[in-house]
MARDOTI-833979 format. One record per residue (C-alpha): x, y, z. Coordinates in pm, 1 decimal, decimal comma, m for minus. Layout:
residues N
> X / Y / Z
> X / Y / Z
...
end
This chain:
residues 356
> X / Y / Z
> m1560,8 / m2074,7 / 1233,2
> m1691,0 / m2429,2 / 1263,9
> m1976,1 / m2360,7 / 1021,0
> m1736,4 / m2209,2 / 769,3
> m1504,1 / m2509,3 / 796,7
> m1796,1 / m2743,4 / 736,0
> m1907,7 / m2538,4 / 435,7
> m1556,5 / m2530,3 / 292,5
> m1509,7 / m2904,7 / 331,5
> m1841,7 / m2971,1 / 157,9
> m1725,3 / m2766,8 / m142,6
> m1390,9 / m2947,5 / m152,9
> m1556,9 / m3288,2 / m121,0
> m1799,8 / m3198,8 / m400,8
> m1512,8 / m3110,5 / m635,9
> m1335,9 / m3437,4 / m557,3
> m1653,9 / m3642,6 / m602,1
> m1739,8 / m3474,4 / m932,4
> m1385,4 / m3531,2 / m1060,5
> m1410,1 / m3900,1 / m979,0
> m1737,5 / m3919,9 / m1171,9
> m1661,9 / m3726,5 / m1488,5
> m1284,9 / m3674,2 / m1522,0
> m1088,4 / m3893,2 / m1279,6
> m753,4 / m3826,2 / m1448,7
> m802,3 / m3449,1 / m1465,7
> m779,7 / m3340,1 / m1101,7
> m420,9 / m3316,7 / m976,4
> m468,5 / m3150,0 / m639,3
> m670,4 / m2896,6 / m442,5
> m527,5 / m2620,6 / m223,9
> m675,3 / m2340,8 / m15,5
> m537,6 / m1987,2 / m37,7
> m664,7 / m1637,7 / 39,7
> m836,1 / m1530,5 / 360,6
> m868,7 / m1881,7 / 504,6
> m490,5 / m1912,2 / 491,9
> m399,7 / m1557,8 / 595,8
> m655,2 / m1554,0 / 880,6
> m846,2 / m1257,7 / 737,5
> m1170,0 / m1446,6 / 681,3
> m1507,4 / m1343,9 / 823,6
> m1860,1 / m1483,3 / 811,4
> m1911,3 / m1357,3 / 454,6
> m1579,1 / m1483,9 / 317,9
> m1584,3 / m1711,2 / 17,1
> m1340,7 / m1997,1 / m27,2
> m1040,9 / m1946,0 / m257,4
> m939,7 / m2277,7 / m406,4
> m647,8 / m2387,4 / m617,8
> m808,2 / m2662,3 / m824,6
> m517,2 / m2779,2 / m1032,3
> m613,6 / m2971,1 / m1344,0
> m411,6 / m3183,8 / m1584,3
> m617,6 / m3148,0 / m1901,5
> m906,2 / m2963,6 / m2065,6
> m1164,4 / m3206,9 / m1928,7
> m1087,6 / m3066,1 / m1586,4
> m1245,2 / m2731,9 / m1671,5
> m1581,4 / m2902,2 / m1607,0
> m1502,2 / m2884,6 / m1234,7
> m1535,9 / m2506,8 / m1232,4
> m1855,1 / m2336,5 / m1119,0
> m1993,8 / m2012,1 / m978,0
> m2297,2 / m1977,3 / m752,4
> m2463,2 / m1771,0 / m479,6
> m2538,8 / m1929,5 / m144,0
> m2868,0 / m1770,0 / m41,7
> m2874,5 / m1879,5 / 321,5
> m2552,7 / m1686,9 / 392,8
> m2556,9 / m1429,7 / 113,5
> m2213,7 / m1540,1 / m4,7
> m2109,0 / m1571,7 / m367,0
> m1866,3 / m1845,6 / m466,6
> m1643,2 / m1879,0 / m770,8
> m1486,7 / m2221,4 / m804,1
> m1217,7 / m2172,7 / m1064,5
> m979,1 / m2425,4 / m1207,7
> m610,4 / m2363,8 / m1271,8
> m401,3 / m2526,2 / m1543,9
> m39,1 / m2621,0 / m1485,6
> 61,7 / m2362,0 / m1747,1
> m67,3 / m2082,1 / m1525,6
> 144,1 / m2194,6 / m1231,9
> 445,5 / m2238,1 / m1457,8
> 409,2 / m1873,6 / m1564,2
> 365,7 / m1770,0 / m1201,6
> 690,7 / m1947,9 / m1114,4
> 873,9 / m1712,1 / m1351,8
> 767,8 / m1419,2 / m1128,8
> 653,7 / m1197,1 / m1412,9
> 394,0 / m1033,6 / m1188,6
> 349,1 / m1018,6 / m809,8
> 13,6 / m1196,7 / m787,7
> 148,3 / m1542,9 / m715,4
> 2,3 / m1622,3 / m372,2
> m201,8 / m1902,3 / m530,0
> 124,1 / m2074,2 / m621,3
> 329,1 / m1987,6 / m315,4
> 85,1 / m2005,1 / m23,4
> m184,7 / m2260,1 / m106,9
> m232,7 / m2522,2 / 164,1
> m282,0 / m2856,7 / m7,0
> m593,2 / m3038,3 / 117,5
> m620,8 / m3306,8 / m148,7
> m370,8 / m3467,9 / m382,7
> m462,5 / m3741,9 / m628,5
> m99,5 / m3848,2 / m666,6
> 210,5 / m3738,2 / m475,5
> 391,5 / m3670,4 / m801,6
> 168,6 / m3363,9 / m843,3
> 264,7 / m3230,0 / m502,0
> 630,3 / m3279,9 / m593,8
> 582,1 / m3091,5 / m920,2
> 409,2 / m2807,1 / m737,7
> 696,4 / m2786,6 / m490,6
> 943,1 / m2759,0 / m779,3
> 752,8 / m2460,1 / m913,8
> 739,8 / m2301,4 / m569,7
> 1111,8 / m2351,4 / m526,4
> 1179,2 / m2196,5 / m864,6
> 983,7 / m1884,2 / m770,9
> 1141,4 / m1872,9 / m423,9
> 1490,8 / m1882,4 / m572,3
> 1407,8 / m1592,3 / m802,3
> 1271,0 / m1390,9 / m509,5
> 1576,4 / m1463,3 / m293,8
> 1837,1 / m1352,1 / m546,9
> 1977,1 / m997,7 / m524,0
> 1789,7 / m736,7 / m725,4
> 1928,9 / m729,9 / m1078,7
> 1890,3 / m551,0 / m1409,3
> 1658,5 / m831,3 / m1521,1
> 1440,0 / m774,5 / m1214,6
> 1433,0 / m404,2 / m1289,3
> 1316,2 / m472,1 / m1644,7
> 1030,2 / m687,6 / m1515,7
> 922,0 / m413,3 / m1277,5
> 964,4 / m147,1 / m1545,2
> 727,9 / m339,7 / m1773,2
> 460,2 / m298,9 / m1506,8
> 541,1 / 71,3 / m1476,5
> 505,2 / 111,9 / m1852,2
> 158,9 / m42,0 / m1828,8
> 74,1 / 207,9 / m1555,2
> 198,9 / 493,5 / m1772,1
> m9,4 / 365,8 / m2063,9
> m329,6 / 383,9 / m1860,8
> m219,0 / 713,7 / m1708,8
> m204,0 / 861,7 / m2057,4
> m546,1 / 717,2 / m2135,1
> m679,1 / 890,4 / m1823,3
> m519,3 / 1218,5 / m1928,2
> m697,5 / 1227,2 / m2266,3
> m1032,4 / 1101,8 / m2134,5
> m1307,7 / 1358,8 / m2078,3
> m1589,5 / 1185,8 / m1889,6
> m1508,6 / 1151,0 / m1521,6
> m1623,1 / 787,9 / m1525,7
> m1377,7 / 711,3 / m1807,0
> m1100,0 / 893,1 / m1622,5
> m1167,6 / 690,1 / m1310,0
> m1170,2 / 367,0 / m1508,0
> m828,9 / 435,8 / m1659,9
> m698,6 / 562,2 / m1325,0
> m803,8 / 231,3 / m1169,9
> m597,6 / 38,7 / m1421,5
> m305,5 / 274,9 / m1363,7
> m327,1 / 222,4 / m985,2
> m329,4 / m154,4 / m1030,9
> m10,3 / m147,1 / m1234,0
> 160,3 / 109,8 / m1009,5
> 106,5 / m121,7 / m712,5
> 225,5 / m423,1 / m911,0
> 528,1 / m229,8 / m1037,1
> 632,5 / m134,2 / m684,0
> 594,0 / m492,8 / m562,6
> 816,0 / m611,4 / m847,7
> 1067,6 / m335,3 / m776,3
> 1094,2 / m473,3 / m423,4
> 1091,7 / m840,7 / m534,7
> 780,7 / m908,4 / m329,4
> 450,1 / m1074,8 / m403,3
> 112,0 / m987,8 / m256,6
> 30,4 / m1236,3 / 18,5
> m294,4 / m1078,8 / 135,5
> m607,2 / m943,3 / m27,6
> m687,8 / m593,8 / m144,4
> m808,2 / m503,4 / 204,4
> m446,2 / m518,0 / 324,8
> m282,8 / m367,3 / 17,2
> m167,0 / m54,3 / 198,9
> m11,6 / m264,9 / 473,5
> 194,5 / m460,7 / 222,7
> 286,5 / m159,4 / 10,9
> 398,2 / 48,1 / 308,8
> 628,2 / m234,9 / 421,0
> 822,2 / m207,8 / 94,0
> 1151,1 / m20,8 / 95,7
> 1142,0 / 113,7 / m259,5
> 828,0 / 327,6 / m278,4
> 722,0 / 692,4 / m268,8
> 725,9 / 818,6 / 89,0
> 362,6 / 931,3 / 78,4
> 231,6 / 648,6 / m138,4
> m87,2 / 586,5 / 58,2
> m178,4 / 954,3 / 65,0
> m129,3 / 987,3 / m311,1
> m343,2 / 682,6 / m384,5
> m613,6 / 808,7 / m149,8
> m604,8 / 1143,6 / m327,2
> m682,7 / 974,4 / m659,7
> m969,9 / 787,6 / m496,2
> m1123,6 / 1076,0 / m302,8
> m1129,2 / 1380,2 / m531,4
> m1442,3 / 1461,6 / m728,4
> m1342,1 / 1651,7 / m1040,4
> m1176,5 / 1534,5 / m1359,0
> m889,0 / 1778,3 / m1319,8
> m828,8 / 1679,3 / m957,7
> m812,8 / 1309,9 / m1048,6
> m568,8 / 1382,2 / m1330,4
> m354,4 / 1600,2 / m1105,6
> m344,5 / 1340,3 / m826,3
> m271,4 / 1058,5 / m1068,9
> 6,6 / 1265,2 / m1227,5
> 173,5 / 1307,9 / m889,9
> 147,6 / 936,4 / m814,1
> 291,8 / 823,4 / m1146,3
> 566,0 / 1087,5 / m1139,3
> 676,5 / 1000,0 / m785,7
> 672,0 / 629,2 / m869,1
> 886,1 / 693,0 / m1176,5
> 1137,5 / 880,8 / m959,3
> 1162,4 / 581,2 / m728,3
> 1232,8 / 367,4 / m1032,6
> 1504,7 / 606,1 / m1151,6
> 1674,0 / 589,0 / m813,1
> 1654,5 / 208,9 / m809,2
> 1803,3 / 186,9 / m1157,0
> 2105,4 / 394,2 / m1057,7
> 2178,3 / 150,3 / m775,2
> 2196,5 / m154,1 / m1004,4
> 2552,9 / m264,5 / m1079,8
> 2598,8 / m238,8 / m1455,8
> 2884,3 / m392,8 / m1647,6
> 2930,3 / m147,8 / m1929,6
> 3151,0 / m205,3 / m2229,9
> 3465,1 / m11,4 / m2315,6
> 3377,2 / 301,1 / m2512,7
> 3598,4 / 198,7 / m2802,8
> 3392,8 / m118,0 / m2848,1
> 3065,6 / 75,0 / m2864,7
> 3101,1 / 417,9 / m3019,7
> 3323,8 / 340,9 / m3318,6
> 3137,2 / 450,7 / m3630,6
> 2864,4 / 634,8 / m3440,2
> 2990,3 / 986,1 / m3528,1
> 2992,3 / 898,2 / m3897,9
> 2646,1 / 745,7 / m3862,7
> 2510,2 / 1060,8 / m3695,5
> 2662,5 / 1274,5 / m3969,4
> 2519,3 / 1047,7 / m4238,4
> 2171,2 / 1016,2 / m4093,9
> 2091,0 / 1366,7 / m3981,8
> 2349,1 / 1638,2 / m4049,6
> 2236,7 / 1725,9 / m4402,0
> 1871,5 / 1674,1 / m4306,4
> 1911,5 / 1950,1 / m4047,8
> 2028,7 / 2202,7 / m4308,2
> 1767,6 / 2083,8 / m4554,7
> 1502,4 / 2136,2 / m4286,9
> 1638,7 / 2486,9 / m4232,1
> 1611,4 / 2575,9 / m4599,9
> 1258,9 / 2438,3 / m4629,5
> 1147,1 / 2558,5 / m4286,0
> 1050,1 / 2202,8 / m4207,1
> 1013,1 / 2189,8 / m3828,9
> 893,1 / 1829,9 / m3836,4
> 1207,4 / 1707,2 / m4015,0
> 1434,3 / 1901,1 / m3780,4
> 1253,1 / 1796,0 / m3465,8
> 1228,8 / 1425,7 / m3554,8
> 1593,5 / 1416,5 / m3663,8
> 1696,2 / 1545,1 / m3322,3
> 1459,4 / 1297,0 / m3155,9
> 1622,6 / 1012,0 / m3347,6
> 1968,6 / 1133,3 / m3248,2
> 1857,0 / 1153,7 / m2886,1
> 1733,8 / 792,1 / m2899,0
> 2067,1 / 679,9 / m3041,9
> 2258,2 / 857,2 / m2766,0
> 2041,0 / 691,3 / m2501,9
> 2115,4 / 351,7 / m2651,0
> 2488,8 / 424,2 / m2659,0
> 2484,7 / 546,3 / m2298,6
> 2310,0 / 224,8 / m2190,1
> 2612,9 / 29,8 / m2313,8
> 2897,6 / 260,4 / m2215,8
> 2945,6 / 587,5 / m2027,7
> 2953,7 / 884,5 / m2264,6
> 2817,4 / 1151,4 / m2036,5
> 2503,9 / 1357,4 / m2081,9
> 2410,0 / 1533,9 / m2403,5
> 2100,1 / 1755,3 / m2411,6
> 2053,9 / 1770,0 / m2786,3
> 1711,4 / 1933,6 / m2765,6
> 1872,5 / 2236,5 / m2598,9
> 1971,6 / 2348,3 / m2948,3
> 1623,4 / 2324,3 / m3099,6
> 1465,4 / 2660,0 / m3183,4
> 1136,5 / 2628,0 / m3375,6
> 1167,5 / 2991,1 / m3489,4
> 1525,1 / 2964,0 / m3613,5
> 1602,1 / 2633,5 / m3786,0
> 1931,8 / 2769,4 / m3918,8
> 2040,9 / 2819,2 / m3560,2
> 1911,0 / 2467,5 / m3484,4
> 2121,8 / 2319,5 / m3764,6
> 2428,6 / 2503,5 / m3639,0
> 2360,5 / 2368,7 / m3289,6
> 2359,7 / 2018,8 / m3440,5
> 2705,3 / 2086,3 / m3588,5
> 2822,4 / 2210,4 / m3249,5
> 2701,0 / 1887,4 / m3095,3
> 2895,4 / 1682,9 / m3351,6
> 3211,4 / 1872,5 / m3262,7
> 3151,2 / 1804,5 / m2894,8
> 3074,5 / 1436,9 / m2955,4
> 3400,9 / 1400,6 / m3147,5
> 3572,9 / 1429,9 / m2809,4
> 3435,9 / 1084,1 / m2729,7
> 3635,8 / 950,3 / m3024,6
> 3949,0 / 1119,7 / m2901,9
> 3908,3 / 986,2 / m2547,2
> 3851,3 / 634,8 / m2680,2
> 4138,4 / 654,4 / m2926,1
> 3912,3 / 610,5 / m3228,5
> 4014,3 / 753,7 / m3563,6
> 3746,6 / 942,5 / m3755,1
> 3698,4 / 797,1 / m4102,6
> 3711,8 / 1086,2 / m4350,9
> 3818,6 / 1063,5 / m4714,7
> 3883,6 / 1332,1 / m4971,8
> 3665,7 / 1161,0 / m5231,3
> 3496,8 / 831,1 / m5307,0
> 3804,3 / 692,9 / m5482,4
> 4007,8 / 741,4 / m5165,5
> 3744,8 / 552,8 / m4969,4
> 3732,6 / 266,6 / m5219,9
> 4112,6 / 231,4 / m5214,7
> 4115,8 / 223,1 / m4834,3
> 3813,0 / m5,6 / m4817,0
> 3967,8 / m263,4 / m5047,1
> 4301,8 / m259,6 / m4867,7
> 4154,4 / m318,4 / m4522,4
end
């Protein structure tokens, strides 16, 4: 311990001395984070430093090297204020450098005060009740995980599958931390400990991750990764349902939507039937489904399974199912007290349009 403390202080002193020589205005402060703060250090631990710089000249303070007498590699990285400002927004859970660094040198107390403001900003975000905005941040991480999951699914070489699975695991873990409004305080060695302490997570999270890491065939990796991503997505769905949502009155949202659905897709469905155009029929239904999801996000309209009516071998039946849906959706107008806008001909519309 004493030897490590001496080594660490020599590195810190060297950074300070070099700053004074080549860029005296660039170095704001130095902090220690990582294993020497959490207590997880050992004889081969390197020193994690927050070397906060004020300008581009400060990048000269960075360095990487290997210490042969101990077999330890060191990476002395600099951090710009902009990075800590982003960290204070809590857009990802890897903010221990901001939150937990122990300041060991400060060139001016105004820099310590500015750092404390950023820490307080992040702390206030973390302390607030979980909100729809927090869910969106976490969901962005989940979407990244799903992106790499899909890349793993279409990869063929097992090394490529493992590479994409690694990215997917990284974002799954980040997504769950964000879903719990936590940040990772410790290193990767204690990732399971931190993840298992989170309330919103799959019950067998560790086992699923270990399954991805331990299997030896491409299909086994894909199967294990599928289970992990699926179970994580289910946790997200449950969390989303628990978020208080202030939805608008139906009348303020759905007015005009029936007419829009009729205009955009009704005749396309019958045209697709005549021409046996599965692509047109399928994509029209997909577009309708997206519109319904958007409407439901703003007001409660119930559940409509529009793809239930799709029959690739009978597009006439599919078109009729679309008409049946429109009839069913018209009930939303009736419940909301909305009058359907229908006119006998274009002249009737023009007369009404000009009078109102």
